[in-house]
mmCIF file of the protein (N, C-alpha, C, O) and its ligand, coordinates in Angstrom:
data_MODEL
# 
_entry.id   MODEL 
# 
loop_
_entity.id 
_entity.type 
_entity.pdbx_number_of_molecules 
1 polymer     1 
2 non-polymer 1 
# 
_entity_poly.entity_id                      1 
_entity_poly.type                           'polypeptide(L)' 
_entity_poly.nstd_linkage                   no 
_entity_poly.nstd_monomer                   no 
_entity_poly.pdbx_seq_one_letter_code       MSTCTECGADVAVHDDAEAGEILDCGTCGTELEVVDTAPPTLERAPDLAEDWGE 
_entity_poly.pdbx_seq_one_letter_code_can   MSTCTECGADVAVHDDAEAGEILDCGTCGTELEVVDTAPPTLERAPDLAEDWGE 
_entity_poly.pdbx_strand_id                 A 
# 
loop_
_entity_poly_seq.entity_id 
_entity_poly_seq.num 
_entity_poly_seq.mon_id 
_entity_poly_seq.hetero 
1 1  MET n 
1 2  SER n 
1 3  THR n 
1 4  CYS n 
1 5  THR n 
1 6  GLU n 
1 7  CYS n 
1 8  GLY n 
1 9  ALA n 
1 10 ASP n 
1 11 VAL n 
1 12 ALA n 
1 13 VAL n 
1 14 HIS n 
1 15 ASP n 
1 16 ASP n 
1 17 ALA n 
1 18 GLU n 
1 19 ALA n 
1 20 GLY n 
1 21 GLU n 
1 22 ILE n 
1 23 LEU n 
1 24 ASP n 
1 25 CYS n 
1 26 GLY n 
1 27 THR n 
1 28 CYS n 
1 29 GLY n 
1 30 THR n 
1 31 GLU n 
1 32 LEU n 
1 33 GLU n 
1 34 VAL n 
1 35 VAL n 
1 36 ASP n 
1 37 THR n 
1 38 ALA n 
1 39 PRO n 
1 40 PRO n 
1 41 THR n 
1 42 LEU n 
1 43 GLU n 
1 44 ARG n 
1 45 ALA n 
1 46 PRO n 
1 47 ASP n 
1 48 LEU n 
1 49 ALA n 
1 50 GLU n 
1 51 ASP n 
1 52 TRP n 
1 53 GLY n 
1 54 GLU n 
# 
loop_
_struct_asym.id 
_struct_asym.entity_id 
A 1 
B 2 
# 
loop_
_chem_comp.id 
_chem_comp.type 
_chem_comp.mon_nstd_flag 
ALA 'L-peptide linking' y 
ARG 'L-peptide linking' y 
ASP 'L-peptide linking' y 
CYS 'L-peptide linking' y 
GLU 'L-peptide linking' y 
GLY 'peptide linking'   y 
HIS 'L-peptide linking' y 
ILE 'L-peptide linking' y 
LEU 'L-peptide linking' y 
MET 'L-peptide linking' y 
PRO 'L-peptide linking' y 
SER 'L-peptide linking' y 
THR 'L-peptide linking' y 
TRP 'L-peptide linking' y 
VAL 'L-peptide linking' y 
ZN  non-polymer         . 
# 
_pdbx_entity_nonpoly.entity_id   2 
_pdbx_entity_nonpoly.name        ? 
_pdbx_entity_nonpoly.comp_id     ZN 
# 
_pdbx_nonpoly_scheme.asym_id         B 
_pdbx_nonpoly_scheme.entity_id       2 
_pdbx_nonpoly_scheme.mon_id          ZN 
_pdbx_nonpoly_scheme.ndb_seq_num     1 
_pdbx_nonpoly_scheme.pdb_seq_num     101 
_pdbx_nonpoly_scheme.auth_seq_num    101 
_pdbx_nonpoly_scheme.pdb_mon_id      ZN 
_pdbx_nonpoly_scheme.auth_mon_id     ZN 
_pdbx_nonpoly_scheme.pdb_strand_id   A 
_pdbx_nonpoly_scheme.pdb_ins_code    . 
# 
loop_
_atom_site.group_PDB 
_atom_site.id 
_atom_site.type_symbol 
_atom_site.label_atom_id 
_atom_site.label_alt_id 
_atom_site.label_comp_id 
_atom_site.label_asym_id 
_atom_site.label_entity_id 
_atom_site.label_seq_id 
_atom_site.pdbx_PDB_ins_code 
_atom_site.Cartn_x 
_atom_site.Cartn_y 
_atom_site.Cartn_z 
_atom_site.occupancy 
_atom_site.B_iso_or_equiv 
_atom_site.pdbx_formal_charge 
_atom_site.auth_seq_id 
_atom_site.auth_comp_id 
_atom_site.auth_asym_id 
_atom_site.auth_atom_id 
_atom_site.pdbx_PDB_model_num 
ATOM   1   N  N  . MET A 1 1  ? 65.983 -70.416 34.283 1.00 0.00 ? 1   MET A N  1 
ATOM   2   C  CA . MET A 1 1  ? 65.894 -71.690 33.584 1.00 0.00 ? 1   MET A CA 1 
ATOM   3   C  C  . MET A 1 1  ? 65.744 -72.731 34.643 1.00 0.00 ? 1   MET A C  1 
ATOM   4   O  O  . MET A 1 1  ? 66.455 -72.738 35.648 1.00 0.00 ? 1   MET A O  1 
ATOM   5   N  N  . SER A 1 2  ? 64.821 -73.599 34.410 1.00 0.00 ? 2   SER A N  1 
ATOM   6   C  CA . SER A 1 2  ? 64.487 -74.742 35.144 1.00 0.00 ? 2   SER A CA 1 
ATOM   7   C  C  . SER A 1 2  ? 64.312 -75.946 34.315 1.00 0.00 ? 2   SER A C  1 
ATOM   8   O  O  . SER A 1 2  ? 64.641 -75.939 33.129 1.00 0.00 ? 2   SER A O  1 
ATOM   9   N  N  . THR A 1 3  ? 63.780 -77.033 34.921 1.00 0.00 ? 3   THR A N  1 
ATOM   10  C  CA . THR A 1 3  ? 63.887 -78.358 34.311 1.00 0.00 ? 3   THR A CA 1 
ATOM   11  C  C  . THR A 1 3  ? 62.471 -78.802 34.427 1.00 0.00 ? 3   THR A C  1 
ATOM   12  O  O  . THR A 1 3  ? 61.853 -78.644 35.480 1.00 0.00 ? 3   THR A O  1 
ATOM   13  N  N  . CYS A 1 4  ? 61.941 -79.354 33.374 1.00 0.00 ? 4   CYS A N  1 
ATOM   14  C  CA . CYS A 1 4  ? 60.606 -80.175 33.195 1.00 0.00 ? 4   CYS A CA 1 
ATOM   15  C  C  . CYS A 1 4  ? 60.747 -81.451 34.030 1.00 0.00 ? 4   CYS A C  1 
ATOM   16  O  O  . CYS A 1 4  ? 61.688 -82.240 33.943 1.00 0.00 ? 4   CYS A O  1 
ATOM   17  N  N  . THR A 1 5  ? 59.740 -81.551 34.813 1.00 0.00 ? 5   THR A N  1 
ATOM   18  C  CA . THR A 1 5  ? 59.835 -82.812 35.745 1.00 0.00 ? 5   THR A CA 1 
ATOM   19  C  C  . THR A 1 5  ? 59.446 -83.978 34.952 1.00 0.00 ? 5   THR A C  1 
ATOM   20  O  O  . THR A 1 5  ? 59.866 -85.096 35.252 1.00 0.00 ? 5   THR A O  1 
ATOM   21  N  N  . GLU A 1 6  ? 58.601 -83.765 33.871 1.00 0.00 ? 6   GLU A N  1 
ATOM   22  C  CA . GLU A 1 6  ? 58.247 -85.048 33.156 1.00 0.00 ? 6   GLU A CA 1 
ATOM   23  C  C  . GLU A 1 6  ? 59.248 -85.543 32.088 1.00 0.00 ? 6   GLU A C  1 
ATOM   24  O  O  . GLU A 1 6  ? 59.429 -86.746 31.901 1.00 0.00 ? 6   GLU A O  1 
ATOM   25  N  N  . CYS A 1 7  ? 59.877 -84.603 31.408 1.00 0.00 ? 7   CYS A N  1 
ATOM   26  C  CA . CYS A 1 7  ? 60.897 -85.007 30.321 1.00 0.00 ? 7   CYS A CA 1 
ATOM   27  C  C  . CYS A 1 7  ? 62.237 -84.640 30.614 1.00 0.00 ? 7   CYS A C  1 
ATOM   28  O  O  . CYS A 1 7  ? 63.108 -85.197 29.946 1.00 0.00 ? 7   CYS A O  1 
ATOM   29  N  N  . GLY A 1 8  ? 62.595 -83.779 31.517 1.00 0.00 ? 8   GLY A N  1 
ATOM   30  C  CA . GLY A 1 8  ? 63.902 -83.346 31.771 1.00 0.00 ? 8   GLY A CA 1 
ATOM   31  C  C  . GLY A 1 8  ? 64.494 -82.174 30.943 1.00 0.00 ? 8   GLY A C  1 
ATOM   32  O  O  . GLY A 1 8  ? 65.630 -81.739 31.128 1.00 0.00 ? 8   GLY A O  1 
ATOM   33  N  N  . ALA A 1 9  ? 63.638 -81.706 30.025 1.00 0.00 ? 9   ALA A N  1 
ATOM   34  C  CA . ALA A 1 9  ? 64.123 -80.768 29.240 1.00 0.00 ? 9   ALA A CA 1 
ATOM   35  C  C  . ALA A 1 9  ? 64.276 -79.362 30.038 1.00 0.00 ? 9   ALA A C  1 
ATOM   36  O  O  . ALA A 1 9  ? 63.619 -79.160 31.059 1.00 0.00 ? 9   ALA A O  1 
ATOM   37  N  N  . ASP A 1 10 ? 65.083 -78.502 29.570 1.00 0.00 ? 10  ASP A N  1 
ATOM   38  C  CA . ASP A 1 10 ? 65.215 -77.249 30.028 1.00 0.00 ? 10  ASP A CA 1 
ATOM   39  C  C  . ASP A 1 10 ? 63.902 -76.284 29.689 1.00 0.00 ? 10  ASP A C  1 
ATOM   40  O  O  . ASP A 1 10 ? 63.497 -76.172 28.532 1.00 0.00 ? 10  ASP A O  1 
ATOM   41  N  N  . VAL A 1 11 ? 63.332 -75.658 30.711 1.00 0.00 ? 11  VAL A N  1 
ATOM   42  C  CA . VAL A 1 11 ? 62.259 -74.920 30.481 1.00 0.00 ? 11  VAL A CA 1 
ATOM   43  C  C  . VAL A 1 11 ? 62.664 -73.496 30.952 1.00 0.00 ? 11  VAL A C  1 
ATOM   44  O  O  . VAL A 1 11 ? 63.174 -73.310 32.057 1.00 0.00 ? 11  VAL A O  1 
ATOM   45  N  N  . ALA A 1 12 ? 62.433 -72.580 30.135 1.00 0.00 ? 12  ALA A N  1 
ATOM   46  C  CA . ALA A 1 12 ? 62.662 -70.926 30.364 1.00 0.00 ? 12  ALA A CA 1 
ATOM   47  C  C  . ALA A 1 12 ? 61.702 -70.441 31.348 1.00 0.00 ? 12  ALA A C  1 
ATOM   48  O  O  . ALA A 1 12 ? 60.486 -70.519 31.176 1.00 0.00 ? 12  ALA A O  1 
ATOM   49  N  N  . VAL A 1 13 ? 62.308 -69.893 32.480 1.00 0.00 ? 13  VAL A N  1 
ATOM   50  C  CA . VAL A 1 13 ? 61.324 -69.296 33.534 1.00 0.00 ? 13  VAL A CA 1 
ATOM   51  C  C  . VAL A 1 13 ? 61.830 -67.860 33.586 1.00 0.00 ? 13  VAL A C  1 
ATOM   52  O  O  . VAL A 1 13 ? 62.957 -67.580 33.995 1.00 0.00 ? 13  VAL A O  1 
ATOM   53  N  N  . HIS A 1 14 ? 60.925 -66.943 33.145 1.00 0.00 ? 14  HIS A N  1 
ATOM   54  C  CA . HIS A 1 14 ? 61.277 -65.534 33.153 1.00 0.00 ? 14  HIS A CA 1 
ATOM   55  C  C  . HIS A 1 14 ? 61.549 -64.872 34.504 1.00 0.00 ? 14  HIS A C  1 
ATOM   56  O  O  . HIS A 1 14 ? 61.032 -65.346 35.516 1.00 0.00 ? 14  HIS A O  1 
ATOM   57  N  N  . ASP A 1 15 ? 62.314 -63.829 34.559 1.00 0.00 ? 15  ASP A N  1 
ATOM   58  C  CA . ASP A 1 15 ? 62.790 -63.438 35.825 1.00 0.00 ? 15  ASP A CA 1 
ATOM   59  C  C  . ASP A 1 15 ? 61.735 -62.918 36.825 1.00 0.00 ? 15  ASP A C  1 
ATOM   60  O  O  . ASP A 1 15 ? 61.952 -62.893 38.037 1.00 0.00 ? 15  ASP A O  1 
ATOM   61  N  N  . ASP A 1 16 ? 60.570 -62.501 36.254 1.00 0.00 ? 16  ASP A N  1 
ATOM   62  C  CA . ASP A 1 16 ? 59.570 -61.953 37.050 1.00 0.00 ? 16  ASP A CA 1 
ATOM   63  C  C  . ASP A 1 16 ? 58.516 -63.068 37.188 1.00 0.00 ? 16  ASP A C  1 
ATOM   64  O  O  . ASP A 1 16 ? 57.391 -62.704 37.528 1.00 0.00 ? 16  ASP A O  1 
ATOM   65  N  N  . ALA A 1 17 ? 58.724 -64.319 36.979 1.00 0.00 ? 17  ALA A N  1 
ATOM   66  C  CA . ALA A 1 17 ? 57.836 -65.446 37.306 1.00 0.00 ? 17  ALA A CA 1 
ATOM   67  C  C  . ALA A 1 17 ? 57.335 -65.511 38.681 1.00 0.00 ? 17  ALA A C  1 
ATOM   68  O  O  . ALA A 1 17 ? 58.178 -65.425 39.574 1.00 0.00 ? 17  ALA A O  1 
ATOM   69  N  N  . GLU A 1 18 ? 56.142 -65.645 38.988 1.00 0.00 ? 18  GLU A N  1 
ATOM   70  C  CA . GLU A 1 18 ? 55.628 -65.799 40.485 1.00 0.00 ? 18  GLU A CA 1 
ATOM   71  C  C  . GLU A 1 18 ? 55.263 -67.251 40.721 1.00 0.00 ? 18  GLU A C  1 
ATOM   72  O  O  . GLU A 1 18 ? 54.937 -67.996 39.797 1.00 0.00 ? 18  GLU A O  1 
ATOM   73  N  N  . ALA A 1 19 ? 55.322 -67.596 41.887 1.00 0.00 ? 19  ALA A N  1 
ATOM   74  C  CA . ALA A 1 19 ? 54.668 -69.001 42.356 1.00 0.00 ? 19  ALA A CA 1 
ATOM   75  C  C  . ALA A 1 19 ? 53.396 -69.052 42.071 1.00 0.00 ? 19  ALA A C  1 
ATOM   76  O  O  . ALA A 1 19 ? 52.647 -68.121 42.370 1.00 0.00 ? 19  ALA A O  1 
ATOM   77  N  N  . GLY A 1 20 ? 52.977 -70.147 41.454 1.00 0.00 ? 20  GLY A N  1 
ATOM   78  C  CA . GLY A 1 20 ? 51.737 -70.431 41.211 1.00 0.00 ? 20  GLY A CA 1 
ATOM   79  C  C  . GLY A 1 20 ? 51.515 -70.215 39.605 1.00 0.00 ? 20  GLY A C  1 
ATOM   80  O  O  . GLY A 1 20 ? 50.483 -70.634 39.080 1.00 0.00 ? 20  GLY A O  1 
ATOM   81  N  N  . GLU A 1 21 ? 52.458 -69.589 38.895 1.00 0.00 ? 21  GLU A N  1 
ATOM   82  C  CA . GLU A 1 21 ? 52.281 -69.450 37.437 1.00 0.00 ? 21  GLU A CA 1 
ATOM   83  C  C  . GLU A 1 21 ? 52.441 -70.686 36.751 1.00 0.00 ? 21  GLU A C  1 
ATOM   84  O  O  . GLU A 1 21 ? 53.205 -71.548 37.185 1.00 0.00 ? 21  GLU A O  1 
ATOM   85  N  N  . ILE A 1 22 ? 51.755 -70.840 35.678 1.00 0.00 ? 22  ILE A N  1 
ATOM   86  C  CA . ILE A 1 22 ? 51.651 -72.104 34.961 1.00 0.00 ? 22  ILE A CA 1 
ATOM   87  C  C  . ILE A 1 22 ? 52.354 -71.883 33.625 1.00 0.00 ? 22  ILE A C  1 
ATOM   88  O  O  . ILE A 1 22 ? 51.965 -71.017 32.842 1.00 0.00 ? 22  ILE A O  1 
ATOM   89  N  N  . LEU A 1 23 ? 53.417 -72.697 33.370 1.00 0.00 ? 23  LEU A N  1 
ATOM   90  C  CA . LEU A 1 23 ? 54.125 -72.695 32.143 1.00 0.00 ? 23  LEU A CA 1 
ATOM   91  C  C  . LEU A 1 23 ? 53.930 -74.005 31.418 1.00 0.00 ? 23  LEU A C  1 
ATOM   92  O  O  . LEU A 1 23 ? 53.603 -75.033 32.011 1.00 0.00 ? 23  LEU A O  1 
ATOM   93  N  N  . ASP A 1 24 ? 54.139 -73.938 30.135 1.00 0.00 ? 24  ASP A N  1 
ATOM   94  C  CA . ASP A 1 24 ? 54.105 -75.134 29.257 1.00 0.00 ? 24  ASP A CA 1 
ATOM   95  C  C  . ASP A 1 24 ? 55.450 -75.622 28.885 1.00 0.00 ? 24  ASP A C  1 
ATOM   96  O  O  . ASP A 1 24 ? 56.205 -74.868 28.270 1.00 0.00 ? 24  ASP A O  1 
ATOM   97  N  N  . CYS A 1 25 ? 55.802 -76.786 29.197 1.00 0.00 ? 25  CYS A N  1 
ATOM   98  C  CA . CYS A 1 25 ? 57.007 -77.415 28.651 1.00 0.00 ? 25  CYS A CA 1 
ATOM   99  C  C  . CYS A 1 25 ? 56.998 -77.322 26.985 1.00 0.00 ? 25  CYS A C  1 
ATOM   100 O  O  . CYS A 1 25 ? 56.034 -77.736 26.340 1.00 0.00 ? 25  CYS A O  1 
ATOM   101 N  N  . GLY A 1 26 ? 58.075 -76.784 26.412 1.00 0.00 ? 26  GLY A N  1 
ATOM   102 C  CA . GLY A 1 26 ? 58.049 -76.680 25.052 1.00 0.00 ? 26  GLY A CA 1 
ATOM   103 C  C  . GLY A 1 26 ? 58.463 -77.922 24.294 1.00 0.00 ? 26  GLY A C  1 
ATOM   104 O  O  . GLY A 1 26 ? 58.419 -77.986 23.065 1.00 0.00 ? 26  GLY A O  1 
ATOM   105 N  N  . THR A 1 27 ? 58.865 -78.903 25.075 1.00 0.00 ? 27  THR A N  1 
ATOM   106 C  CA . THR A 1 27 ? 59.278 -80.224 24.515 1.00 0.00 ? 27  THR A CA 1 
ATOM   107 C  C  . THR A 1 27 ? 58.122 -81.236 24.609 1.00 0.00 ? 27  THR A C  1 
ATOM   108 O  O  . THR A 1 27 ? 57.807 -81.917 23.632 1.00 0.00 ? 27  THR A O  1 
ATOM   109 N  N  . CYS A 1 28 ? 57.518 -81.323 25.748 1.00 0.00 ? 28  CYS A N  1 
ATOM   110 C  CA . CYS A 1 28 ? 56.514 -82.463 25.923 1.00 0.00 ? 28  CYS A CA 1 
ATOM   111 C  C  . CYS A 1 28 ? 55.169 -81.917 26.151 1.00 0.00 ? 28  CYS A C  1 
ATOM   112 O  O  . CYS A 1 28 ? 54.170 -82.635 26.183 1.00 0.00 ? 28  CYS A O  1 
ATOM   113 N  N  . GLY A 1 29 ? 55.146 -80.566 26.319 1.00 0.00 ? 29  GLY A N  1 
ATOM   114 C  CA . GLY A 1 29 ? 53.747 -79.989 26.345 1.00 0.00 ? 29  GLY A CA 1 
ATOM   115 C  C  . GLY A 1 29 ? 53.073 -80.075 27.687 1.00 0.00 ? 29  GLY A C  1 
ATOM   116 O  O  . GLY A 1 29 ? 51.919 -79.674 27.839 1.00 0.00 ? 29  GLY A O  1 
ATOM   117 N  N  . THR A 1 30 ? 53.811 -80.613 28.697 1.00 0.00 ? 30  THR A N  1 
ATOM   118 C  CA . THR A 1 30 ? 53.289 -80.825 30.214 1.00 0.00 ? 30  THR A CA 1 
ATOM   119 C  C  . THR A 1 30 ? 53.013 -79.299 30.690 1.00 0.00 ? 30  THR A C  1 
ATOM   120 O  O  . THR A 1 30 ? 53.810 -78.393 30.448 1.00 0.00 ? 30  THR A O  1 
ATOM   121 N  N  . GLU A 1 31 ? 51.908 -79.133 31.330 1.00 0.00 ? 31  GLU A N  1 
ATOM   122 C  CA . GLU A 1 31 ? 51.779 -77.916 32.046 1.00 0.00 ? 31  GLU A CA 1 
ATOM   123 C  C  . GLU A 1 31 ? 52.511 -78.045 33.473 1.00 0.00 ? 31  GLU A C  1 
ATOM   124 O  O  . GLU A 1 31 ? 52.327 -79.011 34.213 1.00 0.00 ? 31  GLU A O  1 
ATOM   125 N  N  . LEU A 1 32 ? 53.391 -76.930 33.790 1.00 0.00 ? 32  LEU A N  1 
ATOM   126 C  CA . LEU A 1 32 ? 54.181 -77.063 34.868 1.00 0.00 ? 32  LEU A CA 1 
ATOM   127 C  C  . LEU A 1 32 ? 53.897 -75.787 35.591 1.00 0.00 ? 32  LEU A C  1 
ATOM   128 O  O  . LEU A 1 32 ? 53.842 -74.696 35.024 1.00 0.00 ? 32  LEU A O  1 
ATOM   129 N  N  . GLU A 1 33 ? 53.698 -75.995 37.004 1.00 0.00 ? 33  GLU A N  1 
ATOM   130 C  CA . GLU A 1 33 ? 53.499 -74.921 37.985 1.00 0.00 ? 33  GLU A CA 1 
ATOM   131 C  C  . GLU A 1 33 ? 54.812 -74.384 38.589 1.00 0.00 ? 33  GLU A C  1 
ATOM   132 O  O  . GLU A 1 33 ? 55.662 -75.170 39.007 1.00 0.00 ? 33  GLU A O  1 
ATOM   133 N  N  . VAL A 1 34 ? 54.973 -73.105 38.634 1.00 0.00 ? 34  VAL A N  1 
ATOM   134 C  CA . VAL A 1 34 ? 56.208 -72.554 39.402 1.00 0.00 ? 34  VAL A CA 1 
ATOM   135 C  C  . VAL A 1 34 ? 55.864 -72.689 40.856 1.00 0.00 ? 34  VAL A C  1 
ATOM   136 O  O  . VAL A 1 34 ? 54.876 -72.107 41.304 1.00 0.00 ? 34  VAL A O  1 
ATOM   137 N  N  . VAL A 1 35 ? 56.716 -73.506 41.688 1.00 0.00 ? 35  VAL A N  1 
ATOM   138 C  CA . VAL A 1 35 ? 56.356 -73.609 43.019 1.00 0.00 ? 35  VAL A CA 1 
ATOM   139 C  C  . VAL A 1 35 ? 57.316 -72.896 43.932 1.00 0.00 ? 35  VAL A C  1 
ATOM   140 O  O  . VAL A 1 35 ? 57.156 -72.746 45.143 1.00 0.00 ? 35  VAL A O  1 
ATOM   141 N  N  . ASP A 1 36 ? 58.347 -72.467 43.203 1.00 0.00 ? 36  ASP A N  1 
ATOM   142 C  CA . ASP A 1 36 ? 59.360 -71.594 43.914 1.00 0.00 ? 36  ASP A CA 1 
ATOM   143 C  C  . ASP A 1 36 ? 59.995 -70.722 42.942 1.00 0.00 ? 36  ASP A C  1 
ATOM   144 O  O  . ASP A 1 36 ? 59.907 -71.061 41.761 1.00 0.00 ? 36  ASP A O  1 
ATOM   145 N  N  . THR A 1 37 ? 60.573 -69.734 43.215 1.00 0.00 ? 37  THR A N  1 
ATOM   146 C  CA . THR A 1 37 ? 61.276 -68.749 42.325 1.00 0.00 ? 37  THR A CA 1 
ATOM   147 C  C  . THR A 1 37 ? 62.629 -68.545 42.662 1.00 0.00 ? 37  THR A C  1 
ATOM   148 O  O  . THR A 1 37 ? 63.228 -67.848 41.843 1.00 0.00 ? 37  THR A O  1 
ATOM   149 N  N  . ALA A 1 38 ? 63.359 -68.986 43.722 1.00 0.00 ? 38  ALA A N  1 
ATOM   150 C  CA . ALA A 1 38 ? 64.661 -68.759 44.065 1.00 0.00 ? 38  ALA A CA 1 
ATOM   151 C  C  . ALA A 1 38 ? 65.213 -70.123 44.656 1.00 0.00 ? 38  ALA A C  1 
ATOM   152 O  O  . ALA A 1 38 ? 65.196 -70.316 45.871 1.00 0.00 ? 38  ALA A O  1 
ATOM   153 N  N  . PRO A 1 39 ? 65.597 -70.861 43.955 1.00 0.00 ? 39  PRO A N  1 
ATOM   154 C  CA . PRO A 1 39 ? 65.756 -70.997 42.530 1.00 0.00 ? 39  PRO A CA 1 
ATOM   155 C  C  . PRO A 1 39 ? 64.404 -71.388 41.822 1.00 0.00 ? 39  PRO A C  1 
ATOM   156 O  O  . PRO A 1 39 ? 63.567 -72.023 42.463 1.00 0.00 ? 39  PRO A O  1 
ATOM   157 N  N  . PRO A 1 40 ? 64.196 -71.063 40.660 1.00 0.00 ? 40  PRO A N  1 
ATOM   158 C  CA . PRO A 1 40 ? 63.004 -71.623 40.035 1.00 0.00 ? 40  PRO A CA 1 
ATOM   159 C  C  . PRO A 1 40 ? 62.812 -73.011 40.004 1.00 0.00 ? 40  PRO A C  1 
ATOM   160 O  O  . PRO A 1 40 ? 63.621 -73.772 39.473 1.00 0.00 ? 40  PRO A O  1 
ATOM   161 N  N  . THR A 1 41 ? 61.654 -73.417 40.614 1.00 0.00 ? 41  THR A N  1 
ATOM   162 C  CA . THR A 1 41 ? 61.354 -74.902 40.691 1.00 0.00 ? 41  THR A CA 1 
ATOM   163 C  C  . THR A 1 41 ? 59.936 -75.118 40.139 1.00 0.00 ? 41  THR A C  1 
ATOM   164 O  O  . THR A 1 41 ? 58.961 -74.419 40.415 1.00 0.00 ? 41  THR A O  1 
ATOM   165 N  N  . LEU A 1 42 ? 59.957 -76.133 39.359 1.00 0.00 ? 42  LEU A N  1 
ATOM   166 C  CA . LEU A 1 42 ? 58.713 -76.473 38.636 1.00 0.00 ? 42  LEU A CA 1 
ATOM   167 C  C  . LEU A 1 42 ? 58.240 -77.755 39.113 1.00 0.00 ? 42  LEU A C  1 
ATOM   168 O  O  . LEU A 1 42 ? 59.070 -78.602 39.440 1.00 0.00 ? 42  LEU A O  1 
ATOM   169 N  N  . GLU A 1 43 ? 56.857 -78.021 39.197 1.00 0.00 ? 43  GLU A N  1 
ATOM   170 C  CA . GLU A 1 43 ? 56.214 -79.225 39.482 1.00 0.00 ? 43  GLU A CA 1 
ATOM   171 C  C  . GLU A 1 43 ? 55.108 -79.379 38.321 1.00 0.00 ? 43  GLU A C  1 
ATOM   172 O  O  . GLU A 1 43 ? 54.680 -78.414 37.689 1.00 0.00 ? 43  GLU A O  1 
ATOM   173 N  N  . ARG A 1 44 ? 54.728 -80.610 38.134 1.00 0.00 ? 44  ARG A N  1 
ATOM   174 C  CA . ARG A 1 44 ? 53.649 -80.866 37.122 1.00 0.00 ? 44  ARG A CA 1 
ATOM   175 C  C  . ARG A 1 44 ? 52.303 -80.265 37.665 1.00 0.00 ? 44  ARG A C  1 
ATOM   176 O  O  . ARG A 1 44 ? 51.796 -80.627 38.727 1.00 0.00 ? 44  ARG A O  1 
ATOM   177 N  N  . ALA A 1 45 ? 51.779 -79.313 36.832 1.00 0.00 ? 45  ALA A N  1 
ATOM   178 C  CA . ALA A 1 45 ? 50.573 -78.613 37.244 1.00 0.00 ? 45  ALA A CA 1 
ATOM   179 C  C  . ALA A 1 45 ? 49.521 -79.651 37.578 1.00 0.00 ? 45  ALA A C  1 
ATOM   180 O  O  . ALA A 1 45 ? 49.439 -80.743 37.017 1.00 0.00 ? 45  ALA A O  1 
ATOM   181 N  N  . PRO A 1 46 ? 48.682 -79.190 38.592 1.00 0.00 ? 46  PRO A N  1 
ATOM   182 C  CA . PRO A 1 46 ? 47.458 -80.163 38.893 1.00 0.00 ? 46  PRO A CA 1 
ATOM   183 C  C  . PRO A 1 46 ? 46.520 -80.194 37.619 1.00 0.00 ? 46  PRO A C  1 
ATOM   184 O  O  . PRO A 1 46 ? 46.430 -79.224 36.865 1.00 0.00 ? 46  PRO A O  1 
ATOM   185 N  N  . ASP A 1 47 ? 45.872 -81.303 37.444 1.00 0.00 ? 47  ASP A N  1 
ATOM   186 C  CA . ASP A 1 47 ? 45.030 -81.522 36.455 1.00 0.00 ? 47  ASP A CA 1 
ATOM   187 C  C  . ASP A 1 47 ? 43.710 -80.837 36.569 1.00 0.00 ? 47  ASP A C  1 
ATOM   188 O  O  . ASP A 1 47 ? 42.910 -81.250 37.409 1.00 0.00 ? 47  ASP A O  1 
ATOM   189 N  N  . LEU A 1 48 ? 43.386 -79.753 35.746 1.00 0.00 ? 48  LEU A N  1 
ATOM   190 C  CA . LEU A 1 48 ? 42.320 -79.120 36.086 1.00 0.00 ? 48  LEU A CA 1 
ATOM   191 C  C  . LEU A 1 48 ? 41.185 -79.572 35.086 1.00 0.00 ? 48  LEU A C  1 
ATOM   192 O  O  . LEU A 1 48 ? 40.525 -78.733 34.474 1.00 0.00 ? 48  LEU A O  1 
ATOM   193 N  N  . ALA A 1 49 ? 40.996 -80.836 34.953 1.00 0.00 ? 49  ALA A N  1 
ATOM   194 C  CA . ALA A 1 49 ? 39.894 -81.392 34.101 1.00 0.00 ? 49  ALA A CA 1 
ATOM   195 C  C  . ALA A 1 49 ? 38.677 -81.028 34.750 1.00 0.00 ? 49  ALA A C  1 
ATOM   196 O  O  . ALA A 1 49 ? 38.613 -80.389 35.800 1.00 0.00 ? 49  ALA A O  1 
ATOM   197 N  N  . GLU A 1 50 ? 37.581 -81.519 33.992 1.00 0.00 ? 50  GLU A N  1 
ATOM   198 C  CA . GLU A 1 50 ? 36.274 -81.042 34.327 1.00 0.00 ? 50  GLU A CA 1 
ATOM   199 C  C  . GLU A 1 50 ? 35.866 -81.809 35.588 1.00 0.00 ? 50  GLU A C  1 
ATOM   200 O  O  . GLU A 1 50 ? 35.065 -81.305 36.374 1.00 0.00 ? 50  GLU A O  1 
ATOM   201 N  N  . ASP A 1 51 ? 36.392 -82.995 35.791 1.00 0.00 ? 51  ASP A N  1 
ATOM   202 C  CA . ASP A 1 51 ? 35.973 -83.818 36.916 1.00 0.00 ? 51  ASP A CA 1 
ATOM   203 C  C  . ASP A 1 51 ? 36.842 -83.456 38.259 1.00 0.00 ? 51  ASP A C  1 
ATOM   204 O  O  . ASP A 1 51 ? 36.934 -84.207 39.230 1.00 0.00 ? 51  ASP A O  1 
ATOM   205 N  N  . TRP A 1 52 ? 37.379 -82.343 38.154 1.00 0.00 ? 52  TRP A N  1 
ATOM   206 C  CA . TRP A 1 52 ? 38.225 -81.899 39.367 1.00 0.00 ? 52  TRP A CA 1 
ATOM   207 C  C  . TRP A 1 52 ? 37.227 -81.815 40.576 1.00 0.00 ? 52  TRP A C  1 
ATOM   208 O  O  . TRP A 1 52 ? 36.120 -81.282 40.505 1.00 0.00 ? 52  TRP A O  1 
ATOM   209 N  N  . GLY A 1 53 ? 37.757 -82.408 41.694 1.00 0.00 ? 53  GLY A N  1 
ATOM   210 C  CA . GLY A 1 53 ? 37.045 -82.359 42.947 1.00 0.00 ? 53  GLY A CA 1 
ATOM   211 C  C  . GLY A 1 53 ? 35.849 -83.394 43.034 1.00 0.00 ? 53  GLY A C  1 
ATOM   212 O  O  . GLY A 1 53 ? 35.257 -83.588 44.095 1.00 0.00 ? 53  GLY A O  1 
ATOM   213 N  N  . GLU A 1 54 ? 35.558 -83.985 41.965 1.00 0.00 ? 54  GLU A N  1 
ATOM   214 C  CA . GLU A 1 54 ? 34.618 -85.122 42.075 1.00 0.00 ? 54  GLU A CA 1 
ATOM   215 C  C  . GLU A 1 54 ? 35.015 -86.356 42.475 1.00 0.00 ? 54  GLU A C  1 
ATOM   216 O  O  . GLU A 1 54 ? 34.197 -87.273 42.552 1.00 0.00 ? 54  GLU A O  1 
HETATM 217 ZN ZN . ZN  B 2 .  ? 58.653 -81.539 29.372 1.00 0.00 2 101 ZN  A ZN 1 
# 
């Protein structure tokens, strides 16, 4: 279990989650990237919109 950085809700992180995995917050819908697994740490995922890199 970890915490959404956007809304503070608990977000379930399964035991075999790997760094770089993207999870959705079930409360606010923000995409969260697993940046560490011990302990599970989430950050807001980079915006992969079409203008990425432009
Ligand atoms: Zn959230």
